[in-house]
C-alpha positions in Angstrom: -86.4 -44.5 24.2 -86.4 -47.5 21.9 -88.0 -50.6 23.4 -85.0 -52.7 22.4 -82.8 -50.8 24.9 -85.1 -51.5 27.8 -84.7 -55.3 27.3 -81.0 -55.3 26.5 -80.4 -56.7 30.0 -81.6 -60.1 28.8 -78.6 -60.5 26.4 -76.2 -62.2 28.9 -79.0 -64.5 30.1 -80.2 -65.9 26.8 -77.5 -68.6 26.7 -78.1 -69.8 30.3 -81.1 -72.1 29.8 -79.1 -74.7 27.9 -76.3 -75.3 30.5 -78.9 -75.3 33.3 -81.0 -78.0 31.6 -77.9 -80.0 30.7 -76.7 -79.8 34.3 -80.1 -80.9 35.7 -80.3 -83.7 33.0 -76.9 -85.1 33.9 -77.7 -84.9 37.5 -81.2 -86.5 37.4 -81.4 -88.6 34.2 -77.8 -88.9 33.0 -78.3 -91.9 30.7 -81.2 -90.3 28.7 -79.4 -87.0 28.6 -76.3 -88.6 27.1 -78.2 -90.6 24.6 -79.7 -87.5 23.1 -76.7 -85.3 23.6 -76.4 -84.1 20.0 -79.9 -82.5 20.3 -78.6 -79.8 22.6 -76.6 -78.2 19.8 -79.7 -76.8 18.2 -81.0 -74.8 21.2 -77.5 -73.5 21.9 -77.1 -72.2 18.3 -80.7 -71.0 18.2 -80.3 -68.9 21.4 -77.0 -67.3 20.3 -78.6 -66.5 17.0 -81.3 -64.6 18.8 -78.6 -62.9 20.8 -76.8 -61.9 17.6 -80.0 -60.5 16.1 -80.6 -58.5 19.3 -77.0 -57.2 19.1 -77.3 -56.3 15.4 -80.4 -54.3 16.2 -78.6 -52.5 18.9 -75.8 -51.7 16.5 -78.2 -50.4 13.9 -79.6 -48.1 16.5 -76.1 -46.9 17.3 -75.4 -46.3 13.6 -78.6 -44.3 13.3 -77.4 -42.0 16.0 -79.1 -43.2 19.2 -77.7 -41.9 22.4 -75.8 -44.0 25.0 -78.3 -45.9 27.1 -77.5 -46.9 30.7 -79.8 -48.5 33.2 -78.9 -49.0 36.9 -80.5 -50.5 39.9 -79.3 -50.4 43.5 -77.9 -53.6 45.0 -76.4 -52.4 48.2 -77.1 -49.1 50.1 -75.4 -48.5 53.4 -74.9 -44.9 54.6 -72.3 -43.4 52.3 -71.7 -46.7 50.4 -73.9 -47.5 47.4 -73.3 -50.3 44.9 -75.3 -50.4 41.7 -75.5 -52.9 38.9 -76.9 -52.4 35.4 -76.0 -52.4 31.8 -74.5 -49.9 29.4 -75.2 -49.8 25.6 -72.9 -47.6 23.6 -70.8 -48.0 20.4 -68.1 -50.0 22.0 -70.6 -52.4 23.6 -72.3 -52.8 20.2 -69.0 -53.7 18.5 -68.2 -56.3 21.1 -71.6 -57.9 21.1 -71.7 -58.4 17.4 -68.2 -59.8 17.4 -68.8 -62.3 20.3 -72.1 -63.6 18.9 -71.0 -64.0 15.3 -67.8 -65.8 16.1 -69.7 -67.8 18.8 -72.2 -69.1 16.3 -69.5 -70.4 14.0 -67.7 -72.1 16.9 -70.9 -73.8 18.1 -71.7 -75.1 14.7 -68.1 -76.3 14.2 -68.0 -77.9 17.7 -71.0 -80.1 17.1 -68.9 -82.3 14.7 -65.5 -81.7 16.1 -66.5 -82.8 19.6 -69.1 -85.4 18.5 -67.0 -88.4 19.6 -65.9 -86.9 22.8 -67.3 -88.3 26.1 -67.5 -84.8 27.5 -69.6 -83.4 24.7 -72.4 -82.2 27.0 -69.9 -80.7 29.5 -68.2 -78.9 26.6 -71.4 -77.3 25.4 -72.4 -76.3 28.9 -69.0 -74.6 29.5 -69.2 -73.0 26.1 -72.6 -71.4 26.7 -71.6 -70.3 30.2 -68.5 -68.7 28.8 -70.5 -66.8 26.1 -73.0 -65.6 28.7 -70.2 -64.3 31.0 -68.4 -62.6 28.1 -71.6 -60.9 27.1 -72.1 -59.8 30.7 -68.6 -58.4 30.7 -69.0 -56.1 27.7 -72.4 -54.8 28.9 -71.2 -54.0 32.4 -71.9 -50.5 33.6 -69.2 -50.0 36.2 -65.8 -51.3 37.3 -67.0 -53.7 40.1 -69.4 -55.3 37.7 -66.7 -55.7 35.1 -64.5 -57.3 37.7 -67.2 -59.8 38.7 -67.7 -61.0 35.1 -63.9 -60.7 34.5 -63.4 -63.5 37.1 -66.3 -65.6 35.8 -64.7 -65.4 32.3 -61.4 -66.5 33.8 -63.1 -69.4 35.6 -64.7 -70.8 32.5 -61.6 -70.3 30.4 -59.8 -72.4 33.0 -62.3 -75.1 32.6 -62.3 -75.0 28.8 -58.5 -75.0 28.5 -58.3 -77.9 30.9 -61.3 -79.7 29.3 -59.2 -82.8 28.7 -57.9 -82.7 32.3 -56.8 -86.3 32.3 -53.9 -85.2 30.0 -51.1 -83.8 32.1 -50.2 -81.1 29.6 -53.8 -79.9 29.5 -54.0 -79.9 33.3 -50.8 -78.0 33.6 -51.8 -75.5 30.9 -55.1 -74.6 32.6 -53.3 -74.2 35.9 -50.7 -71.9 34.2 -53.4 -69.8 32.6 -55.3 -69.6 35.9 -52.3 -68.5 38.0 -51.0 -66.0 35.4 -54.4 -64.4 35.0 -54.8 -64.2 38.7 -51.7 -62.0 38.8 -53.3 -59.6 36.4 -56.7 -59.8 38.2 -55.1 -58.9 41.5 -53.6 -55.8 39.9 -57.0 -55.0 38.4 -58.7 -55.3 41.8 -56.1 -53.1 43.5 -56.6 -50.5 40.8 -60.4 -50.6 41.2 -60.1 -50.2 45.0 -57.6 -47.4 44.6 -59.9 -45.4 42.4 -62.8 -46.0 44.7 -60.7 -44.6 47.6 -60.0 -41.5 45.4 -63.5 -40.8 44.0 -65.9 -42.9 46.1 -67.6 -44.5 43.0 -67.3 -47.4 40.6 -69.2 -45.7 37.8 -67.3 -44.9 34.6 -68.7 -41.3 34.3 -67.7 -40.5 37.8 -64.3 -42.1 37.3 -63.5 -40.0 34.2 -65.0 -36.7 35.3 -63.9 -36.6 39.0 -60.4 -37.9 38.3 -59.9 -35.3 35.5 -61.1 -32.6 37.8 -58.8 -33.8 40.6 -55.8 -33.9 38.4 -56.3 -30.5 36.9 -56.9 -29.0 40.4 -54.0 -31.0 42.0 -56.6 -32.5 44.4 -55.0 -35.9 44.3 -51.5 -37.3 44.4 -50.6 -37.8 40.7 -48.2 -40.6 41.5 -50.9 -42.5 43.3 -53.3 -41.9 40.4 -50.8 -43.1 37.9 -50.1 -46.2 40.0 -53.8 -47.1 40.2 -54.2 -46.5 36.4 -51.3 -48.8 35.7 -52.8 -51.5 38.0 -56.0 -51.4 35.9 -53.8 -51.9 32.8 -52.1 -54.9 34.5 -55.4 -56.8 34.2 -55.5 -56.2 30.5 -51.8 -57.3 30.2 -52.7 -60.7 31.6 -56.0 -61.2 29.9 -54.8 -60.1 26.5 -51.5 -62.0 26.8 -49.1 -59.1 26.7 -45.5 -59.2 27.8 -44.5 -60.4 30.4 -47.7 -62.2 31.3 -48.1 -63.8 27.8 -46.7 -67.1 28.9 -50.1 -68.8 29.3 -51.4 -68.3 25.8 -49.3 -70.8 23.8 -49.9 -73.5 26.4 -53.6 -72.9 26.4 -53.6 -74.5 22.9 -53.9 -77.8 24.8 -57.6 -77.2 24.9 -60.0 -78.2 22.1 -59.4 -76.3 18.9 -62.9 -74.6 18.9 -61.9 -73.1 22.3 -58.7 -71.8 20.7 -60.8 -70.1 18.0 -63.4 -68.6 20.5 -61.3 -67.7 23.6 -57.9 -67.1 22.2 -58.8 -65.3 18.9 -62.0 -63.3 19.4 -63.4 -63.1 22.9 -61.3 -63.7 26.1 -58.1 -62.1 24.8 -60.3 -59.3 23.4 -61.5 -58.6 27.0 -58.2 -56.9 27.8 -58.5 -54.8 24.7 -62.1 -53.9 25.6 -61.0 -52.8 29.1 -58.3 -50.5 27.8 -60.8 -49.1 25.2 -63.5 -48.6 27.9 -61.0 -46.8 30.2 -59.3 -44.8 27.4 -60.4 -41.4 28.8 -58.7 -42.3 32.1 -55.5 -43.4 30.3 -55.5 -40.2 28.2 -55.2 -38.0 31.3 -52.2 -40.0 32.5 -49.7 -39.7 29.6 -47.1 -41.8 31.3 -49.5 -44.7 31.2 -50.1 -44.2 27.5 -46.4 -44.4 26.9 -46.2 -47.7 28.9 -49.2 -49.1 27.0 -47.6 -48.3 23.6 -44.2 -49.7 24.8 -45.8 -53.0 26.1 -47.7 -53.4 22.8 -44.5 -52.8 20.8 -42.5 -55.4 22.8 -45.4 -57.9 22.6 -45.9 -57.6 18.8 -42.2 -58.1 18.1 -41.7 -60.8 20.7 -44.7 -62.8 19.5 -43.5 -62.6 15.9 -40.0 -63.9 16.7 -41.3 -66.7 18.9 -43.6 -67.9 16.1 -40.7 -68.4 13.6 -39.7 -71.9 14.7 -42.8 -73.5 16.2 -43.7 -76.9 14.9 -47.2 -77.1 16.5 -49.6 -75.4 14.1 -51.8 -74.1 17.0 -48.9 -72.7 18.9 -47.8 -70.9 15.8 -51.2 -69.3 15.6 -51.2 -68.6 19.3 -47.9 -66.6 19.0 -49.5 -64.9 16.0 -52.4 -63.9 18.1 -50.1 -62.5 20.7 -48.3 -60.4 18.1 -51.5 -59.0 16.6 -52.8 -58.2 20.0 -49.6 -56.3 20.5 -50.4 -54.2 17.4 -53.8 -53.4 18.9 -52.3 -52.4 22.3 -49.8 -50.3 20.4 -52.5 -48.5 18.5 -54.4 -47.8 21.8 -51.2 -46.5 23.4 -50.6 -44.0 20.6 -54.2 -42.8 20.7 -55.5 -44.5 17.6 -58.2 -46.5 19.3 -60.6 -46.4 16.2 -58.0 -48.3 14.2 -57.2 -50.5 17.2 -60.9 -51.7 17.5 -61.0 -52.0 13.7 -58.1 -54.3 13.8 -59.6 -56.2 16.7 -62.6 -57.0 14.5 -60.7 -57.9 11.3 -58.1 -60.0 13.3 -60.8 -61.8 15.2 -62.6 -63.1 12.1 -59.3 -63.9 10.3 -57.8 -65.7 13.3 -61.0 -67.6 14.0 -60.9 -68.8 10.4 -57.3 -69.9 10.8 -57.9 -71.7 14.1 -61.0 -73.5 12.8 -59.0 -74.3 9.7 -56.2 -75.7 11.8 -58.8 -77.9 13.6 -59.9 -79.2 10.2 -56.3 -80.0 9.3 -55.8 -81.8 12.6 -59.0 -83.7 12.0 -57.8 -84.7 8.5 -54.5 -86.0 9.9 -56.1 -88.4 12.4 -56.5 -91.3 9.9 -52.8 -91.0 9.0 -51.2 -90.8 12.5 -54.1 -91.6 14.8 -55.1 -89.3 17.6 -51.9 -87.7 18.9 -51.6 -84.0 19.5 -47.8 -84.4 19.2 -48.2 -85.8 15.7 -51.4 -84.5 14.0 -50.6 -80.9 15.1 -46.9 -81.2 14.0 -46.4 -79.2 10.8 -43.1 -80.9 10.2 -45.0 -84.2 9.5 -47.6 -82.5 7.3 -47.3 -81.2 3.7 -49.1 -82.0 0.5 -52.6 -81.7 2.0 -53.8 -79.5 -0.9 -55.2 -82.4 -2.9 -57.0 -83.9 0.1 -58.6 -80.9 1.9 -59.0 -78.3 -0.8 -61.8 -76.3 1.0 -59.8 -76.1 4.2 -56.7 -75.2 2.2 -58.6 -72.3 0.5 -60.0 -71.1 3.8 -56.5 -71.3 5.5 -54.9 -69.5 2.6 -57.4 -66.6 2.7 -56.9 -66.3 6.4 -53.2 -66.3 6.0 -53.2 -63.6 3.3 -55.5 -61.5 5.4 -53.2 -61.7 8.5 -50.2 -61.0 6.3 -51.8 -57.7 5.3 -52.4 -58.5 1.6 -55.2 -56.5 0.0 -58.1 -56.6 -0.4 -58.6 -58.9 2.7 -59.8 -57.6 6.0 -56.6 -57.2 8.1 -55.0 -55.1 5.3 -57.3 -52.2 5.9 -56.7 -52.0 9.7 -53.1 -53.2 10.0 -51.8 -50.7 7.4 -53.3 -47.8 9.3 -51.7 -49.0 12.5 -48.3 -49.1 10.7 -48.7 -45.6 9.3 -49.9 -44.2 12.7 -47.0 -45.8 14.6 -44.6 -44.2 12.1 -46.1 -40.8 12.5 -46.2 -41.1 16.3 -42.6 -42.2 16.7 -40.4 -43.4 13.8 -38.7 -46.1 15.8 -42.1 -47.6 16.7 -42.9 -47.5 13.0 -39.7 -49.3 12.0 -40.2 -52.1 14.5 -43.9 -52.4 13.5 -43.0 -52.5 9.8 -40.3 -55.1 10.4 -42.7 -57.2 12.4 -45.2 -57.0 9.6 -42.6 -58.7 7.4 -42.0 -61.3 10.0 -45.7 -61.9 10.2 -45.9 -62.6 6.5 -42.9 -64.9 6.8 -44.1 -67.1 9.6 -47.7 -67.2 8.5 -46.7 -68.3 5.0 -44.3 -70.7 6.6 -47.2 -72.3 8.4 -49.2 -72.5 5.1 -46.3 -74.0 3.1 -45.3 -76.6 5.7 -48.9 -77.7 5.9 -50.1 -77.7 2.3 -47.1 -77.5 0.0 -44.9 -80.3 -1.3 -45.7 -83.8 -0.2 -46.7 -85.6 3.0 -43.5 -85.7 5.2 -44.9 -88.3 7.5 -42.9 -90.8 5.5 -39.7 -89.4 7.0 -40.6 -89.4 10.6 -37.9 -91.9 11.3 -35.3 -89.1 11.3 -33.7 -87.9 14.5 -32.1 -84.7 15.2 -28.4 -84.1 15.5 -28.8 -81.5 18.1 -30.2 -81.7 21.6 -31.8 -78.9 23.4 -33.4 -78.5 26.8 -37.2 -78.5 26.8 -38.9 -77.3 30.0 -42.2 -78.3 31.3 -45.1 -75.9 30.9 -46.1 -76.2 34.6 -45.8 -73.0 36.5 -45.5 -74.6 39.9 -45.3 -78.3 39.3 -42.2 -80.3 38.8 -39.9 -78.4 36.5 -38.9 -81.5 34.7 -36.6 -81.1 31.8 -36.1 -83.8 29.4 -33.7 -84.3 26.5 -35.6 -84.6 23.2 -34.0 -85.2 19.9 -37.0 -85.2 17.6 -38.7 -82.1 19.2 -35.9 -79.7 18.5 -35.2 -80.1 14.8 -34.5 -77.0 12.7 -35.8 -77.0 9.1 -32.2 -77.3 7.9 -31.8 -80.6 9.7 -35.1 -81.8 8.4 -34.1 -80.9 4.8 -30.8 -82.7 5.3 -32.7 -85.9 6.4 -35.1 -85.6 3.5 -32.2 -85.4 1.1 -31.3 -89.0 2.0 -34.2 -90.1 0.0 -33.8 -90.5 -3.7 -35.8 -88.6 -6.3 -37.7 -91.7 -7.2 -39.0 -92.0 -3.6 -39.9 -88.3 -3.6 -41.9 -88.7 -6.8 -43.7 -91.7 -5.4 -44.4 -89.7 -2.3 -46.2 -87.1 -4.3 -48.5 -89.6 -5.9 -48.9 -92.3 -3.3 -48.9 -92.2 0.5 -47.1 -94.7 2.6 -48.0 -93.7 6.1 -46.1 -95.1 9.0 -48.1 -95.0 12.2 -45.7 -94.7 15.1 -48.3 -96.1 17.4 -48.5 -99.3 15.5 -45.0 -100.2 14.7 -44.2 -102.0 11.4 -47.8 -101.5 10.3 -48.6 -99.5 7.2 -52.0 -98.0 6.3 -53.5 -96.8 3.1 -55.7 -94.2 4.8 -55.6 -90.8 3.3 -56.2 -87.4 4.9 -59.7 -86.4 4.2 -61.9 -83.2 4.1 -64.0 -82.4 7.2 -67.7 -82.8 7.3 -70.1 -80.1 6.2 -70.8 -79.0 9.8 -67.1 -78.1 10.1 -66.9 -76.6 6.6 -69.9 -74.3 6.8 -68.4 -72.2 9.6 -65.2 -71.9 7.5 -67.2 -70.5 4.6 -69.0 -68.1 6.9 -65.7 -66.8 8.3 -64.3 -66.6 4.7 -67.1 -64.1 4.0 -66.2 -62.0 7.0 -62.5 -62.2 6.3 -63.0 -60.9 2.7 -65.6 -58.3 3.3 -65.5 -57.0 6.9 -62.6 -54.7 6.0 -65.1 -52.6 4.0 -66.5 -51.0 7.2 -63.2 -49.1 7.5 -63.0 -47.8 3.9 -63.7 -44.2 3.2 -65.2 -43.5 -0.2 -65.7 -40.2 -2.0 -68.3 -37.8 -0.7 -71.2 -38.8 -3.0 -73.3 -40.4 -0.3 -71.6 -43.7 0.3 -69.8 -43.7 3.6 -69.0 -47.0 5.3 -66.5 -45.8 7.9 -68.9 -46.7 10.8 -66.2 -47.0 13.5 -65.0 -43.4 12.9 -68.6 -42.2 13.3 -69.3 -44.3 16.4 -66.2 -43.7 18.5 -65.9 -39.9 19.0 -63.2 -40.5 21.6 -61.0 -42.5 19.2 -61.0 -40.5 16.0 -57.5 -40.8 14.7 -55.6 -37.5 14.8 -53.1 -38.8 12.3 -55.3 -39.7 9.4 -58.3 -37.4 9.6 -58.9 -35.8 6.2 -61.7 -33.6 5.0 -61.3 -35.0 1.5 -62.2 -38.7 1.3 -60.7 -39.2 -2.1 -57.5 -37.6 -1.0 -57.5 -39.9 2.0 -57.8 -42.9 -0.3 -54.9 -41.7 -2.4 -52.7 -41.2 0.7 -53.8 -44.5 2.1 -52.9 -46.5 -0.9 -49.6 -44.6 -1.3 -48.7 -45.6 2.3 -49.9 -49.1 1.7 -47.3 -49.7 -1.0 -44.6 -49.9 1.7 -46.5 -52.3 3.9 -47.6 -54.6 1.1 -44.1 -54.6 -0.3 -42.7 -55.7 3.1 -45.4 -58.4 3.4 -44.6 -59.7 -0.1 -40.9 -59.8 0.7 -41.7 -61.9 3.8 -43.8 -64.2 1.7 -41.0 -64.6 -0.9 -38.5 -65.4 1.8 -40.8 -68.0 3.3 -41.3 -69.6 -0.1 -37.5 -69.8 -0.6 -37.1 -71.4 2.8 -40.1 -73.7 2.9 -41.7 -73.8 -0.6 -41.7 -76.4 -3.3 -38.2 -75.4 -4.3 -37.0 -77.4 -1.3 -38.4 -80.5 -2.9 -35.7 -80.3 -5.6 -33.0 -78.6 -3.5 -33.4 -79.8 0.0 -30.4 -78.0 1.4 -31.1 -74.7 -0.4 -31.4 -71.7 1.8 -31.4 -68.1 0.8 -27.8 -67.6 1.9 -26.6 -70.5 -0.2 -27.5 -68.5 -3.3 -24.8 -66.0 -2.5 -22.2 -67.7 -0.3 -20.3 -70.9 -0.4 -19.7 -72.9 2.7 -16.8 -71.6 4.8 -16.2 -69.3 7.7 -18.9 -66.9 6.6 -21.3 -69.8 6.1 -20.5 -71.2 9.5 -21.0 -67.8 11.1 -24.4 -67.5 9.4 -25.3 -71.0 10.5 -24.6 -70.0 14.1 -26.9 -67.0 13.7 -29.6 -69.1 12.2 -29.3 -71.7 15.0 -29.4 -68.9 17.6 -32.5 -67.5 16.1 -34.1 -70.9 15.9 -33.2 -71.8 19.5 -34.5 -68.4 20.7 -37.8 -68.9 19.0 -38.3 -72.6 19.7 -37.4 -72.2 23.4 -39.9 -69.3 23.7 -37.2 -66.7 24.2 -36.1 -68.5 27.3 -38.7 -66.6 29.2 -40.4 -69.7 30.6 -37.0 -70.9 31.7 -36.3 -67.6 33.4 -39.6 -67.7 35.1 -39.0 -71.2 36.2 -35.6 -70.3 37.7 -36.7 -67.0 39.3 -40.2 -67.8 40.5 -40.6 -71.6 40.7 -37.2 -72.6 41.9 -36.7 -69.3 43.8 -39.9 -69.7 45.7 -39.1 -73.3 46.5 -35.7 -72.3 47.8 -37.2 -69.4 49.8 -39.8 -71.9 51.2 -37.1 -74.3 52.2 -35.0 -71.6 53.9 -38.1 -70.3 55.7 -39.0 -73.8 56.9 -35.4 -74.3 58.1 -35.3 -71.0 59.9 -38.7 -71.6 61.5 -37.8 -75.2 62.6 -34.2 -74.8 63.6 -33.9 -71.1 64.7 -37.3 -70.0 66.0 -38.4 -73.4 67.3 -34.8 -74.0 68.4 -34.7 -70.9 70.6 -38.0 -71.7 72.2 -37.1 -75.3 72.7 -33.7 -74.3 74.0 -35.3 -72.1 76.6 -37.5 -74.9 77.7 -34.7 -77.4 78.0 -32.5 -74.9 79.8 -35.3 -74.2 82.3 -35.7 -77.9 82.8 -32.0 -78.5 83.6 -31.9 -75.5 85.9 -34.9 -76.7 87.8 -33.4 -80.2 88.1 -30.1 -78.7 89.3 -31.8 -76.6 91.9 -33.8 -79.6 93.1 -30.6 -81.4 94.0 -29.1 -78.6 96.1 -32.3 -78.0 98.1 -32.0 -78.9 101.8 -35.4 -77.9 103.1 -34.2 -75.0 105.2 -36.1 -71.7 104.7 -33.1 -69.5 105.6 -31.1 -71.0 102.8 -33.8 -70.4 100.3 -34.2 -66.8 101.5 -30.4 -66.3 101.2 -30.4 -67.4 97.6 -33.4 -65.3 96.7 -31.9 -62.2 98.1 -28.6 -62.9 96.5 -29.9 -63.2 93.0 -32.3 -60.2 93.4 -29.3 -58.1 94.5 -27.3 -59.3 91.6 -30.1 -58.4 89.1 -30.4 -55.0 90.6 -26.7 -54.3 90.3 -26.7 -55.4 86.7 -29.8 -53.3 85.9 -28.4 -50.1 87.6 -24.9 -50.1 86.3 -25.3 -51.6 82.9 
């Protein structure tokens, strides 16, 4: 056995020295530790680079055909109960290790500059290293109970990172919401693990797959109970990977620092749910009803995420809903049995979305000189525009990430997403129709984000407008005060914005393209000549690295002709997940069929891009009120009807499909009302009965005291009378 496998246990622990030293330094010599805080970036990056090299070596061993390696040692032995811990190295583990470490390196480099002026710089890097260590421990776990332990540790550090700026109420509420929502999924996961332990008496994956399969074939276990336990395991993945209906935490988690959004919510934490489903795929395959549920949940999630991203103004929330939709594609692929393609899309999406999130951080950073530090303003795409001339490198990176996510060839997501679309159509045509339609929506809302951010001119000039329509906006708190406030400026549709912009003359528009007059809302009546600016090199280098992955990582899924070049590594690695729909003995024939099928998906994506340009592109600079329907219809009854449809779609999207409102009414308000009723019943009914008995006894005793005369014969008479009365009642009734 290769020596490298014997020391693979060290992978989760390589990142631990840095947070330990930081913690001791802050505890013992806090002033000196804070004075040299930037120096801790280098050991953090150095250690994760070592981990990446280690992971790449393991991956190379897997490519060369090494067997699966598992090492276990006993932790607890008591009669029939044995609990073992260890590590498992197989193709799936290799994929996840490389993904976590490569994205982790770029995030650490990026964070050095992004968080350099934050007082919690050291705390941030300590949390970040601990999160990486826990995620690496999760993917190398050898059994269910070990996965659950690291699952909870990952959840704890994600809670700390989402609520990193805990003094901000929105961030504090967001981390609470993420924590509570994930605890629902974690409780389901724990019940599923305990249920299978009750069935098979083991937490090991091999025992889980083999014994459960044998029991099902021999009818040795209740199939309904097995299906229920399997579904409970999937509930954990639903929460962690932000699938419907436990997706509500992901958009609010954008209140954390942007590097956390790139690491946790694009490539690692949300990938943990995908990893769990892929790891337990043999178990799900023997319970076909669960496979149907998985595919249905994925289908609902991908469509819901795309529709909710259509009207978001916050650039990070738009990307969050995009992440939710793409994770839905991956879950759909797993549910229809195309796990090779699902993991392929997990890789391509992770790099593309990490590029987009880090690019959004660069955009937010560039807007700070214009509007100051205000998440409500420097993340608001409605106030952006025209940034191409100021941040060209960020613009190029963001454009490439957008094209990749839209499924435009030859970028990474094209190769994986197109296969998912084809497989969903072959599995069930209705699934294919919804998936293809959502692909068009993806191209629309992603290009909308790009155009609102970089196209035209800087719209911060026109921030004095106010909306003509008022909508309810609900607090993100899951259990806190469900405050609702009326907001005029937070609920503007693009049609309203275009109407307001039309108030400005062409002369002002031309001046706006050439010269910036930035009105800072925090310093009323003060103008500044500060321009948006490109980020520092330490923030741009990770973008360039992720551009490389976004452009070229799709090549690992390309099948060439049979003359010796074969880069389809994933299909060779994952024997369980070979796709039954696209296997072909002739690679050149496969390429022909692949590109023939790709024509439809690319055409749909280009149609979505075109519609986005008509709605949000430079054409609106000259025709502010021009929408697609205006090209064909005049204002009138039809136009009013279409306006109502447009407003309904906008309100649905901006208000998150009213799902948060529904949860607030059903769970938050419902639980409060139930608590009040329980408190009333306990205080006035239960306590009232007991107190009433006590008061009644007191008055009876007092009454008897006054009729007492001290004669024993009288007392004996009353005693016998009441005993006789009781016996009569008892005998006859």
